[in-house]
C-alpha positions as CSV (number, residue, x, y, z in Angstrom):
1,X,120.0,90.8,106.2
2,X,117.1,89.2,108.0
3,X,113.7,90.6,107.5
4,X,111.4,90.5,110.5
5,X,107.7,90.0,111.1
6,X,107.7,93.8,111.9
7,X,108.9,94.5,108.4
8,X,106.3,92.2,106.9
9,X,103.5,93.8,108.9
10,X,104.6,97.3,108.0
11,X,104.8,96.5,104.3
12,X,101.3,95.0,104.5
13,X,99.9,98.0,106.4
14,X,101.7,100.4,103.9
15,X,100.0,98.7,101.0
16,X,96.6,98.8,102.7
17,X,97.1,102.4,103.7
18,X,97.8,103.4,100.1
19,X,94.8,101.5,98.8
20,X,92.3,102.6,101.4
21,X,93.7,106.2,101.6
22,X,93.4,106.6,97.8
23,X,89.8,105.3,97.9
24,X,89.0,107.9,100.6
25,X,90.8,110.6,98.7
26,X,88.9,109.8,95.5
27,X,85.6,110.0,97.2
28,X,86.3,113.1,99.2
29,X,87.9,115.0,96.3
30,X,84.5,114.8,94.5
31,X,82.8,116.8,97.2
32,X,85.5,118.9,98.8
33,X,88.5,120.8,97.5
34,X,86.7,123.1,95.2
35,X,86.3,122.7,91.5
36,X,89.6,120.9,91.1
37,X,89.3,118.6,94.2
38,X,92.6,119.8,95.6
39,X,94.0,119.5,92.1
40,X,93.4,115.8,92.1
41,X,90.5,115.5,89.7
42,X,92.8,115.4,86.6
43,X,94.9,112.7,88.2
44,X,91.9,110.5,89.0
45,X,90.3,111.2,85.6
46,X,93.5,110.2,83.8
47,X,94.3,107.1,85.8
48,X,90.8,105.9,86.7
49,X,89.4,104.5,89.9
50,X,91.1,101.1,89.9
51,X,94.4,102.1,88.5
52,X,94.9,104.9,91.0
53,X,94.1,102.6,93.9
54,X,96.8,100.2,92.8
55,X,99.3,103.0,92.1
56,X,98.9,104.3,95.6
57,X,99.1,100.9,97.2
58,X,102.2,100.1,95.2
59,X,103.9,103.4,95.8
60,X,103.3,103.2,99.6
61,X,104.7,99.6,99.6
62,X,107.7,100.7,97.6
63,X,108.4,103.6,99.9
64,X,108.4,101.3,102.9
65,X,110.6,98.8,101.0
66,X,113.1,101.6,100.3
67,X,113.2,102.8,103.9
68,X,113.1,99.4,105.7
69,X,114.9,97.1,103.2
70,X,117.1,99.1,100.9
71,X,118.2,101.8,103.4
72,X,117.9,99.2,106.2
73,X,116.6,101.9,108.6
74,X,114.7,101.0,111.7
75,X,110.9,101.8,111.7
76,X,111.1,105.2,113.4
77,X,108.6,108.0,112.8
78,X,111.3,110.5,112.1
79,X,112.9,108.4,109.3
80,X,109.6,107.9,107.7
81,X,108.7,111.6,108.0
82,X,112.0,112.8,106.5
83,X,111.6,110.2,103.7
84,X,108.1,111.5,103.0
85,X,109.3,115.1,102.7
86,X,112.1,114.0,100.4
87,X,109.9,111.9,98.2
88,X,107.3,114.7,98.0
89,X,110.0,117.1,96.9
90,X,111.3,114.7,94.3
91,X,107.8,114.1,92.9
92,X,107.1,117.8,92.9
93,X,110.4,118.8,91.1
94,X,110.7,115.9,88.7
95,X,106.9,115.9,88.1
96,X,106.9,112.1,88.2
97,X,103.1,112.2,87.6
98,X,102.3,115.1,85.2
99,X,98.6,114.6,86.1
100,X,99.5,115.9,89.6
101,X,100.5,119.3,88.3
102,X,97.2,120.7,89.6
103,X,97.8,119.2,93.1
104,X,101.2,120.8,93.3
105,X,99.8,124.1,92.1
106,X,97.0,123.9,94.7
107,X,99.3,123.1,97.7
108,X,102.6,124.8,98.5
109,X,105.7,122.9,99.5
110,X,104.8,122.7,103.1
111,X,101.3,121.3,102.7
112,X,102.1,118.8,99.9
113,X,105.0,117.5,102.1
114,X,102.6,117.4,105.1
115,X,100.1,115.3,103.1
116,X,102.9,112.9,102.1
117,X,104.2,112.5,105.6
118,X,100.8,111.6,107.0
119,X,100.4,108.3,105.0
120,X,104.0,107.5,105.7
121,X,103.3,107.5,109.4
122,X,99.9,105.7,109.4
123,X,101.3,102.1,109.0
124,X,103.7,102.6,111.9
125,X,101.0,104.2,114.0
126,X,98.6,101.4,113.3
127,X,101.2,98.7,114.2
128,X,102.3,100.5,117.4
129,X,98.7,101.1,118.4
130,X,97.8,97.5,117.9
131,X,100.9,96.4,119.9
132,X,100.0,98.8,122.7
133,X,96.4,97.7,122.8
134,X,97.4,94.1,123.2
135,X,100.4,94.7,125.4
136,X,102.9,93.3,122.9
137,X,105.6,95.9,123.4
């Protein structure tokens, strides 16, 4: 199995998406999302600023490794979206992070899956957008 430059770029972008996305979410959950910050305040309180940044970066990288390396699927938006929905369902039902109980109570199945699919698609969108901008596709 040969890993391409595309895979390396996507893994890097997934890591950065998790890190930067978590930072934005930490900041915005303090001012929006009501008293509970979309149910995330407990998660951020328990894990802290730095730890949660690296958890998000690591998880996004791991999710892309699973899709691209372990399952050996091509980087297509529909594979990533389906994987995001499945991962969200597993995290919800297995309660992988008990500190996210408030988040899953705040959002129903559709919206929590939706908010998992978005970060799964961002790295691919960034890479494709860059390629289109510089005519590399």
